[in-house]
C-alpha positions as protocol buffer text, in pm:
chain_id: "A"
residue {
  index: 1
  type: MET
  ca { x: 3967 y: 2178 z: -1616 }
}
residue {
  index: 2
  type: SER
  ca { x: 4213 y: 2385 z: -1819 }
}
residue {
  index: 3
  type: LYS
  ca { x: 4486 y: 2631 z: -1732 }
}
residue {
  index: 4
  type: GLU
  ca { x: 4291 y: 2898 z: -1920 }
}
residue {
  index: 5
  type: GLU
  ca { x: 3989 y: 2839 z: -1695 }
}
residue {
  index: 6
  type: PHE
  ca { x: 4215 y: 2853 z: -1392 }
}
residue {
  index: 7
  type: ASP
  ca { x: 4359 y: 3186 z: -1505 }
}
residue {
  index: 8
  type: PHE
  ca { x: 4009 y: 3320 z: -1582 }
}
residue {
  index: 9
  type: LEU
  ca { x: 3872 y: 3229 z: -1239 }
}
residue {
  index: 10
  type: ARG
  ca { x: 4177 y: 3360 z: -1058 }
}
residue {
  index: 11
  type: ALA
  ca { x: 4138 y: 3694 z: -1240 }
}
residue {
  index: 12
  type: ASN
  ca { x: 3763 y: 3730 z: -1192 }
}
residue {
  index: 13
  type: ALA
  ca { x: 3649 y: 3552 z: -875 }
}
residue {
  index: 14
  type: ARG
  ca { x: 3602 y: 3792 z: -585 }
}
residue {
  index: 15
  type: LEU
  ca { x: 3478 y: 3566 z: -306 }
}
residue {
  index: 16
  type: CYS
  ca { x: 3771 y: 3322 z: -298 }
}
residue {
  index: 17
  type: ARG
  ca { x: 4076 y: 3378 z: -81 }
}
residue {
  index: 18
  type: GLU
  ca { x: 4284 y: 3138 z: -295 }
}
residue {
  index: 19
  type: ILE
  ca { x: 4232 y: 2947 z: -620 }
}
residue {
  index: 20
  type: GLY
  ca { x: 4474 y: 2666 z: -698 }
}
residue {
  index: 21
  type: MET
  ca { x: 4517 y: 2391 z: -956 }
}
residue {
  index: 22
  type: GLU
  ca { x: 4630 y: 2033 z: -900 }
}
residue {
  index: 23
  type: ALA
  ca { x: 4663 y: 1717 z: -1108 }
}
residue {
  index: 24
  type: PHE
  ca { x: 4734 y: 1360 z: -1005 }
}
residue {
  index: 25
  type: GLY
  ca { x: 4908 y: 1057 z: -1154 }
}
residue {
  index: 26
  type: GLY
  ca { x: 5105 y: 750 z: -1053 }
}
residue {
  index: 27
  type: ALA
  ca { x: 5474 y: 711 z: -1133 }
}
residue {
  index: 28
  type: THR
  ca { x: 5792 y: 524 z: -1045 }
}
residue {
  index: 29
  type: VAL
  ca { x: 6027 y: 709 z: -810 }
}
residue {
  index: 30
  type: LYS
  ca { x: 6396 y: 611 z: -794 }
}
residue {
  index: 31
  type: ARG
  ca { x: 6718 y: 701 z: -619 }
}
residue {
  index: 32
  type: GLY
  ca { x: 7017 y: 494 z: -710 }
}
residue {
  index: 33
  type: ASN
  ca { x: 6917 y: 127 z: -690 }
}
residue {
  index: 34
  type: GLN
  ca { x: 6610 y: 195 z: -476 }
}
residue {
  index: 35
  type: THR
  ca { x: 6270 y: 208 z: -649 }
}
residue {
  index: 36
  type: SER
  ca { x: 5909 y: 273 z: -545 }
}
residue {
  index: 37
  type: GLU
  ca { x: 5631 y: 187 z: -789 }
}
residue {
  index: 38
  type: GLY
  ca { x: 5294 y: 358 z: -821 }
}
residue {
  index: 39
  type: VAL
  ca { x: 5383 y: 665 z: -615 }
}
residue {
  index: 40
  type: GLU
  ca { x: 5124 y: 943 z: -623 }
}
residue {
  index: 41
  type: VAL
  ca { x: 5263 y: 1245 z: -807 }
}
residue {
  index: 42
  type: ASP
  ca { x: 5078 y: 1570 z: -735 }
}
residue {
  index: 43
  type: GLY
  ca { x: 5131 y: 1860 z: -972 }
}
residue {
  index: 44
  type: VAL
  ca { x: 5020 y: 2175 z: -789 }
}
residue {
  index: 45
  type: THR
  ca { x: 5030 y: 2551 z: -788 }
}
residue {
  index: 46
  type: PRO
  ca { x: 5234 y: 2677 z: -491 }
}
residue {
  index: 47
  type: ASN
  ca { x: 4927 y: 2813 z: -306 }
}
residue {
  index: 48
  type: MET
  ca { x: 4792 y: 2459 z: -257 }
}
residue {
  index: 49
  type: ALA
  ca { x: 4990 y: 2449 z: 69 }
}
residue {
  index: 50
  type: ALA
  ca { x: 4767 y: 2725 z: 209 }
}
residue {
  index: 51
  type: ILE
  ca { x: 4448 y: 2578 z: 61 }
}
residue {
  index: 52
  type: LYS
  ca { x: 4513 y: 2228 z: 192 }
}
residue {
  index: 53
  type: GLN
  ca { x: 4674 y: 2348 z: 516 }
}
residue {
  index: 54
  type: ARG
  ca { x: 4968 y: 2115 z: 455 }
}
residue {
  index: 55
  type: PRO
  ca { x: 5252 y: 2194 z: 699 }
}
residue {
  index: 56
  type: ASP
  ca { x: 5616 y: 2107 z: 641 }
}
residue {
  index: 57
  type: ARG
  ca { x: 5830 y: 1905 z: 878 }
}
residue {
  index: 58
  type: LEU
  ca { x: 6160 y: 1984 z: 706 }
}
residue {
  index: 59
  type: GLY
  ca { x: 6255 y: 2240 z: 446 }
}
residue {
  index: 60
  type: ARG
  ca { x: 5976 y: 2425 z: 268 }
}
residue {
  index: 61
  type: TYR
  ca { x: 5686 y: 2384 z: 28 }
}
residue {
  index: 62
  type: LEU
  ca { x: 5692 y: 2484 z: -336 }
}
residue {
  index: 63
  type: SER
  ca { x: 5705 y: 2855 z: -413 }
}
residue {
  index: 64
  type: GLU
  ca { x: 5662 y: 3060 z: -727 }
}
residue {
  index: 65
  type: SER
  ca { x: 6037 y: 3028 z: -774 }
}
residue {
  index: 66
  type: GLY
  ca { x: 5978 y: 2653 z: -819 }
}
residue {
  index: 67
  type: HIS
  ca { x: 5845 y: 2723 z: -1170 }
}
residue {
  index: 68
  type: ARG
  ca { x: 6188 y: 2726 z: -1332 }
}
residue {
  index: 69
  type: PRO
  ca { x: 6374 y: 2568 z: -1623 }
}
residue {
  index: 70
  type: PRO
  ca { x: 6431 y: 2191 z: -1609 }
}
residue {
  index: 71
  type: SER
  ca { x: 6772 y: 2225 z: -1447 }
}
residue {
  index: 72
  type: GLU
  ca { x: 6615 y: 2391 z: -1143 }
}
residue {
  index: 73
  type: ARG
  ca { x: 6303 y: 2178 z: -1088 }
}
residue {
  index: 74
  type: CYS
  ca { x: 6218 y: 2097 z: -728 }
}
residue {
  index: 75
  type: VAL
  ca { x: 6002 y: 1842 z: -549 }
}
residue {
  index: 76
  type: HIS
  ca { x: 5830 y: 1832 z: -215 }
}
residue {
  index: 77
  type: TRP
  ca { x: 5819 y: 1473 z: -101 }
}
residue {
  index: 78
  type: GLN
  ca { x: 5708 y: 1255 z: 190 }
}
residue {
  index: 79
  type: ARG
  ca { x: 5760 y: 911 z: 340 }
}
residue {
  index: 80
  type: PHE
  ca { x: 6072 y: 805 z: 153 }
}
residue {
  index: 81
  type: GLU
  ca { x: 6335 y: 886 z: 416 }
}
residue {
  index: 82
  type: GLU
  ca { x: 6386 y: 529 z: 539 }
}
residue {
  index: 83
  type: LYS
  ca { x: 6410 y: 385 z: 191 }
}
residue {
  index: 84
  type: PHE
  ca { x: 6591 y: 653 z: -6 }
}
residue {
  index: 85
  type: PHE
  ca { x: 6774 y: 860 z: 258 }
}
residue {
  index: 86
  type: PRO
  ca { x: 6855 y: 649 z: 564 }
}
residue {
  index: 87
  type: ASN
  ca { x: 7032 y: 865 z: 822 }
}
residue {
  index: 88
  type: VAL
  ca { x: 7075 y: 1145 z: 566 }
}
residue {
  index: 89
  type: ASP
  ca { x: 6910 y: 1486 z: 546 }
}
residue {
  index: 90
  type: PRO
  ca { x: 6702 y: 1459 z: 226 }
}
residue {
  index: 91
  type: VAL
  ca { x: 6679 y: 1833 z: 160 }
}
residue {
  index: 92
  type: GLY
  ca { x: 6901 y: 1922 z: -133 }
}
residue {
  index: 93
  type: LYS
  ca { x: 6926 y: 1562 z: -255 }
}
residue {
  index: 94
  type: THR
  ca { x: 6780 y: 1433 z: -584 }
}
residue {
  index: 95
  type: LEU
  ca { x: 6498 y: 1194 z: -668 }
}
residue {
  index: 96
  type: ASP
  ca { x: 6410 y: 1056 z: -1011 }
}
residue {
  index: 97
  type: VAL
  ca { x: 6038 y: 1081 z: -1091 }
}
residue {
  index: 98
  type: ARG
  ca { x: 5946 y: 902 z: -1413 }
}
residue {
  index: 99
  type: GLY
  ca { x: 6291 y: 968 z: -1552 }
}
residue {
  index: 100
  type: VAL
  ca { x: 6301 y: 1335 z: -1450 }
}
residue {
  index: 101
  type: PRO
  ca { x: 6541 y: 1448 z: -1174 }
}
residue {
  index: 102
  type: PHE
  ca { x: 6402 y: 1661 z: -890 }
}
residue {
  index: 103
  type: GLU
  ca { x: 6573 y: 1832 z: -602 }
}
residue {
  index: 104
  type: VAL
  ca { x: 6412 y: 1765 z: -263 }
}
residue {
  index: 105
  type: ILE
  ca { x: 6322 y: 2096 z: -102 }
}
residue {
  index: 106
  type: GLY
  ca { x: 6093 y: 1984 z: 180 }
}
residue {
  index: 107
  type: VAL
  ca { x: 5935 y: 1698 z: 374 }
}
residue {
  index: 108
  type: ALA
  ca { x: 5567 y: 1705 z: 469 }
}
residue {
  index: 109
  type: LYS
  ca { x: 5425 y: 1597 z: 800 }
}
residue {
  index: 110
  type: PRO
  ca { x: 5268 y: 1248 z: 788 }
}
residue {
  index: 111
  type: ARG
  ca { x: 4902 y: 1232 z: 686 }
}
residue {
  index: 112
  type: GLY
  ca { x: 4846 y: 879 z: 816 }
}
residue {
  index: 113
  type: SER
  ca { x: 4635 y: 610 z: 650 }
}
residue {
  index: 114
  type: VAL
  ca { x: 4271 y: 555 z: 555 }
}
residue {
  index: 115
  type: PHE
  ca { x: 4124 y: 205 z: 566 }
}
residue {
  index: 116
  type: GLY
  ca { x: 4477 y: 64 z: 588 }
}
residue {
  index: 117
  type: GLN
  ca { x: 4603 y: 256 z: 284 }
}
residue {
  index: 118
  type: SER
  ca { x: 4893 y: 495 z: 343 }
}
residue {
  index: 119
  type: ARG
  ca { x: 4844 y: 855 z: 231 }
}
residue {
  index: 120
  type: ASP
  ca { x: 5213 y: 935 z: 273 }
}
residue {
  index: 121
  type: GLU
  ca { x: 5364 y: 792 z: -45 }
}
residue {
  index: 122
  type: PHE
  ca { x: 5354 y: 1099 z: -263 }
}
residue {
  index: 123
  type: VAL
  ca { x: 5567 y: 1367 z: -423 }
}
residue {
  index: 124
  type: VAL
  ca { x: 5454 y: 1721 z: -494 }
}
residue {
  index: 125
  type: ILE
  ca { x: 5593 y: 1907 z: -794 }
}
residue {
  index: 126
  type: PRO
  ca { x: 5502 y: 2230 z: -978 }
}
residue {
  index: 127
  type: VAL
  ca { x: 5195 y: 2178 z: -1195 }
}
residue {
  index: 128
  type: THR
  ca { x: 5373 y: 2331 z: -1495 }
}
residue {
  index: 129
  type: THR
  ca { x: 5646 y: 2067 z: -1467 }
}
residue {
  index: 130
  type: TYR
  ca { x: 5382 y: 1797 z: -1426 }
}
residue {
  index: 131
  type: PHE
  ca { x: 5228 y: 1883 z: -1762 }
}
residue {
  index: 132
  type: GLN
  ca { x: 5542 y: 1975 z: -1956 }
}
residue {
  index: 133
  type: ASN
  ca { x: 5807 y: 1730 z: -1841 }
}
residue {
  index: 134
  type: VAL
  ca { x: 5666 y: 1443 z: -1636 }
}
residue {
  index: 135
  type: GLN
  ca { x: 5383 y: 1406 z: -1889 }
}
residue {
  index: 136
  type: LEU
  ca { x: 5142 y: 1205 z: -1676 }
}
residue {
  index: 137
  type: PRO
  ca { x: 4773 y: 1189 z: -1777 }
}
residue {
  index: 138
  type: PRO
  ca { x: 4626 y: 1540 z: -1736 }
}
residue {
  index: 139
  type: ARG
  ca { x: 4347 y: 1514 z: -1481 }
}
residue {
  index: 140
  type: PRO
  ca { x: 4350 y: 1861 z: -1327 }
}
residue {
  index: 141
  type: ARG
  ca { x: 4096 y: 2009 z: -1091 }
}
residue {
  index: 142
  type: LEU
  ca { x: 4069 y: 2343 z: -917 }
}
residue {
  index: 143
  type: GLN
  ca { x: 4058 y: 2408 z: -545 }
}
residue {
  index: 144
  type: CYS
  ca { x: 3894 y: 2732 z: -433 }
}
residue {
  index: 145
  type: ALA
  ca { x: 3934 y: 2846 z: -73 }
}
residue {
  index: 146
  type: GLY
  ca { x: 3656 y: 3078 z: 40 }
}
residue {
  index: 147
  type: SER
  ca { x: 3717 y: 3382 z: 255 }
}
residue {
  index: 148
  type: GLY
  ca { x: 3521 y: 3210 z: 532 }
}
residue {
  index: 149
  type: ARG
  ca { x: 3247 y: 2958 z: 597 }
}
residue {
  index: 150
  type: ALA
  ca { x: 2979 y: 3230 z: 597 }
}
residue {
  index: 151
  type: HIS
  ca { x: 3058 y: 3300 z: 230 }
}
residue {
  index: 152
  type: LEU
  ca { x: 3119 y: 2944 z: 109 }
}
residue {
  index: 153
  type: GLU
  ca { x: 2788 y: 2903 z: -72 }
}
residue {
  index: 154
  type: GLN
  ca { x: 2820 y: 3246 z: -235 }
}
residue {
  index: 155
  type: ALA
  ca { x: 3175 y: 3163 z: -344 }
}
residue {
  index: 156
  type: GLN
  ca { x: 3056 y: 2834 z: -492 }
}
residue {
  index: 157
  type: ASP
  ca { x: 2774 y: 3012 z: -678 }
}
residue {
  index: 158
  type: GLU
  ca { x: 3022 y: 3268 z: -811 }
}
residue {
  index: 159
  type: ILE
  ca { x: 3261 y: 3000 z: -940 }
}
residue {
  index: 160
  type: ARG
  ca { x: 2975 y: 2813 z: -1103 }
}
residue {
  index: 161
  type: SER
  ca { x: 2844 y: 3128 z: -1275 }
}
residue {
  index: 162
  type: LEU
  ca { x: 3190 y: 3223 z: -1402 }
}
residue {
  index: 163
  type: LEU
  ca { x: 3258 y: 2875 z: -1539 }
}
residue {
  index: 164
  type: ARG
  ca { x: 2921 y: 2860 z: -1711 }
}
residue {
  index: 165
  type: ALA
  ca { x: 2989 y: 3197 z: -1872 }
}
residue {
  index: 166
  type: TYR
  ca { x: 3340 y: 3092 z: -1978 }
}
residue {
  index: 167
  type: ARG
  ca { x: 3204 y: 2772 z: -2135 }
}
residue {
  index: 168
  type: HIS
  ca { x: 2915 y: 2957 z: -2301 }
}
residue {
  index: 169
  type: LEU
  ca { x: 2648 y: 2742 z: -2138 }
}
residue {
  index: 170
  type: ARG
  ca { x: 2293 y: 2865 z: -2204 }
}
residue {
  index: 171
  type: PRO
  ca { x: 2033 y: 2914 z: -1926 }
}
residue {
  index: 172
  type: GLY
  ca { x: 1880 y: 2577 z: -1846 }
}
residue {
  index: 173
  type: GLN
  ca { x: 2170 y: 2387 z: -2005 }
}
residue {
  index: 174
  type: ASP
  ca { x: 2336 y: 2125 z: -1784 }
}
residue {
  index: 175
  type: ASP
  ca { x: 2671 y: 2201 z: -1623 }
}
residue {
  index: 176
  type: ASN
  ca { x: 2957 y: 2012 z: -1788 }
}
residue {
  index: 177
  type: PHE
  ca { x: 3170 y: 2026 z: -1475 }
}
residue {
  index: 178
  type: GLY
  ca { x: 3128 y: 1912 z: -1116 }
}
residue {
  index: 179
  type: MET
  ca { x: 3167 y: 2089 z: -783 }
}
residue {
  index: 180
  type: MET
  ca { x: 3203 y: 1952 z: -433 }
}
residue {
  index: 181
  type: SER
  ca { x: 3238 y: 2156 z: -117 }
}
residue {
  index: 182
  type: SER
  ca { x: 3440 y: 2070 z: 191 }
}
residue {
  index: 183
  type: ASP
  ca { x: 3109 y: 2022 z: 374 }
}
residue {
  index: 184
  type: SER
  ca { x: 3005 y: 1751 z: 126 }
}
residue {
  index: 185
  type: LEU
  ca { x: 3333 y: 1569 z: 173 }
}
residue {
  index: 186
  type: VAL
  ca { x: 3321 y: 1590 z: 552 }
}
residue {
  index: 187
  type: ASN
  ca { x: 2958 y: 1473 z: 568 }
}
residue {
  index: 188
  type: LEU
  ca { x: 3052 y: 1178 z: 347 }
}
residue {
  index: 189
  type: TRP
  ca { x: 3352 y: 1104 z: 569 }
}
residue {
  index: 190
  type: ILE
  ca { x: 3135 y: 1112 z: 882 }
}
residue {
  index: 191
  type: ALA
  ca { x: 2878 y: 883 z: 719 }
}
residue {
  index: 192
  type: ILE
  ca { x: 3147 y: 629 z: 625 }
}
residue {
  index: 193
  type: THR
  ca { x: 3363 y: 637 z: 936 }
}
residue {
  index: 194
  type: GLY
  ca { x: 3145 y: 778 z: 1212 }
}
residue {
  index: 195
  type: ALA
  ca { x: 3428 y: 1022 z: 1288 }
}
residue {
  index: 196
  type: ILE
  ca { x: 3353 y: 1376 z: 1399 }
}
residue {
  index: 197
  type: ALA
  ca { x: 3515 y: 1658 z: 1202 }
}
residue {
  index: 198
  type: ALA
  ca { x: 3666 y: 1903 z: 1448 }
}
residue {
  index: 199
  type: THR
  ca { x: 3791 y: 2191 z: 1234 }
}
residue {
  index: 200
  type: ALA
  ca { x: 3629 y: 2414 z: 975 }
}
residue {
  index: 201
  type: VAL
  ca { x: 3787 y: 2502 z: 641 }
}
residue {
  index: 202
  type: ALA
  ca { x: 3590 y: 2646 z: 350 }
}
residue {
  index: 203
  type: VAL
  ca { x: 3703 y: 2480 z: 26 }
}
residue {
  index: 204
  type: VAL
  ca { x: 3527 y: 2406 z: -303 }
}
residue {
  index: 205
  type: SER
  ca { x: 3671 y: 2146 z: -541 }
}
residue {
  index: 206
  type: VAL
  ca { x: 3592 y: 2195 z: -913 }
}
residue {
  index: 207
  type: PHE
  ca { x: 3651 y: 1913 z: -1160 }
}
residue {
  index: 208
  type: HIS
  ca { x: 3565 y: 1805 z: -1511 }
}
residue {
  index: 209
  type: GLY
  ca { x: 3239 y: 1618 z: -1543 }
}
residue {
  index: 210
  type: GLY
  ca { x: 2926 y: 1577 z: -1749 }
}
residue {
  index: 211
  type: GLY
  ca { x: 2654 y: 1524 z: -1490 }
}
residue {
  index: 212
  type: ARG
  ca { x: 2347 y: 1732 z: -1431 }
}
residue {
  index: 213
  type: SER
  ca { x: 2372 y: 2028 z: -1199 }
}
residue {
  index: 214
  type: GLY
  ca { x: 2138 y: 1853 z: -960 }
}
residue {
  index: 215
  type: ASP
  ca { x: 2396 y: 1581 z: -914 }
}
residue {
  index: 216
  type: HIS
  ca { x: 2651 y: 1818 z: -759 }
}
residue {
  index: 217
  type: GLU
  ca { x: 2690 y: 1765 z: -389 }
}
residue {
  index: 218
  type: HIS
  ca { x: 2676 y: 2048 z: -140 }
}
residue {
  index: 219
  type: HIS
  ca { x: 2556 y: 2010 z: 216 }
}
residue {
  index: 220
  type: ALA
  ca { x: 2547 y: 2277 z: 483 }
}
residue {
  index: 221
  type: GLY
  ca { x: 2743 y: 2205 z: 797 }
}
residue {
  index: 222
  type: SER
  ca { x: 3087 y: 2252 z: 949 }
}
residue {
  index: 223
  type: GLY
  ca { x: 3394 y: 2044 z: 896 }
}
residue {
  index: 224
  type: HIS
  ca { x: 3740 y: 2027 z: 751 }
}
residue {
  index: 225
  type: ARG
  ca { x: 3850 y: 1953 z: 398 }
}
residue {
  index: 226
  type: ALA
  ca { x: 3860 y: 1576 z: 369 }
}
residue {
  index: 227
  type: HIS
  ca { x: 4024 y: 1475 z: 41 }
}
residue {
  index: 228
  type: ALA
  ca { x: 4212 y: 1150 z: 78 }
}
């Protein structure tokens, strides 16, 4: 997905409460002599906090003011207190992400682990900085939060129609992007783990792909957004 498509959807979609962009990559994070390899770096738009319902434990999440010149870049980080900041308040301190310095502005609440793999070794930075300065592989996707579960399917149909129009796809031509709703993710999670999803959040994830439209998953049901 491209920034231009993100801007187009944000300007024209009417059934989404929020539309955000995020991209992922792995990088080395350092502070002084301490190093962590393969840390997940998430480049996001500031509204991803509301879309993902990601609360802060200390400090704050990214805001529009986080999109600033290099000297003012900020990072929202998690799980590195013991290693990088033992007995020190991390807010206001600096971390080095792939050679780029970031000021710590917040600490997220722990997300726990899945199948023994920690989900708490990550840093969150502005998506503009991710592309321009950190220069990790661009693998962006869009997250669209519906105005409610009753309108989730309509919101998904609207996003699909807008993207097809933007990409000049003809009637009957296959989609060249993929979509997955929060229901699809939760149903998959339940099938794998047997866990019961207790909350309901209406989110559609849009990503680059080349499959047929019939391959896109969307199942009716209730549940929370379940990205790992």
